[in-house]
N, C-alpha and C positions, 0 to 999 in steps of 0.2 A: 685472687681478689673476690671477696664476697659481694654479691649483688643484693641490694635491698629492694625487694619488690613489695609495693604497697598493695593491700587488698581493698578493693572498692566495696563500700557498704551499700551505698545507694546514690541515686541522682536526686538532688533536692529541688532542682529547677533547671530552667534553660533560658537563654537569652540570645538575641541576634545582635552582633556587633560588627559593623562594617561588612554586612552581607554574609557573615560566617556564623554558624550556630555554635554556641558554647554551652556546656553543662556545668552546673554547680554541684561538684562531687563531694560526697561525705566519705571519708576513708575510715576503715576500722582502726580503732585505738588512737585516732587523731580528732581533737575537738573542732578544729577549724574546717571551713568549707573552702575548696579550691575551684577556681574557674579553669576548665579544661576544654580544649577543642573537641567538638563532637566527632571529628574524623578519627581521632585517637581513641576515644571511648567506644565508638561503634565497633571498631576492630577488636579491641582488647576485652570488652565487657558486653557482648551482645545481649545476654540474658538480663543484665541490669537495665539496659536501654529498653528492652521489651517490657520489663516490669514497670519502669517509669511511665511509659506511655499508656499502659493499661490502667495504672493508678490515676493518671492525669485525666483520662476519659471519664472514669468514675467520679473524680472530684469535680470535674467541670459539670457533670450532670447534677450533682448534689447542690452546688451553689454557684449559679451563674449570675443571679441578680443581687443577692445579699451576701457580700463577702465580709466575713468577720476575720480580721487579722488578730493574731496573738502577740507578735513581737517583730521587731526589726532584727534580722540576723546579721546584716552587713550593709555598708554603703558603698556605692560605686559611682564613678564618673563615666557615663555612657554617652559618648558623642558630645561632651561638654555640658550634659545635663545631669544633675544629681539624681540618683536612682537608689531606692531602698530594695534590698532583698528581704521580703516580708513572708513570715510563716503564717499559714492559716490556723485558726483556732481549732484545737483538737485533732489536727492532721499533721502528717510529716510531709507536707507539700509547701513549697515556697513559690513566690512569684516576684518578678521585677515590677516595681511600682514607682512611677515618677514622683519625686519629692513633692511637687506641687499638688498632686492628687492625694498623696498620703497626708499632707498637712491639712487638707480639707476633710478627708474621710475619717481619719483617726488621729486627731491632734494629740490626744493624751498618750498614745503609743510613741509618737515621735518625741514628745517632751520627755517621757520616761527613758527612751533610748539615750538621749543626750545627757540627761541628769546622771545616769549610771556611768557615764564616761568623763564627766567633768572632774578635773583634778585641780586642786588649789595648792599653790606653793605656800611657804611660810608667810604669815601676815606681819608686815612691819608697819608700826604706827609711828608717824612723824608728828610731833607736837607743833612743829613750825618754829620752835624756839632755837635759834642758832647756838645758844650756849649749852644745849643738851649734848652730851657726848656719850 
């Protein structure tokens, strides 16, 4: 039986849920981001974890006051609160941002995120005339 081992590309961000740390993992050759327990990642990919924290320190130093977000990568329900996984402009760093804060800080990015995901079914026009068939 062949085992399919995924190769980690990088950690895109981290979050704390229920007192446990999770990483947002980007895998090679896969477009989506997966939430993975830090315990698992720390053991299997120590160099990637080290790189993530080194990059995080540098990015935190560059922009602590003025955060410019580029896009929403995903939406999560964290403890009953809507949370966006948001990518920083010009960087491969993401951060969990409560929806209420994002709606105030960058409403156009939130609107664009939902506009890109709206799907409309076929439009059916009813004239209200019962004789139409």
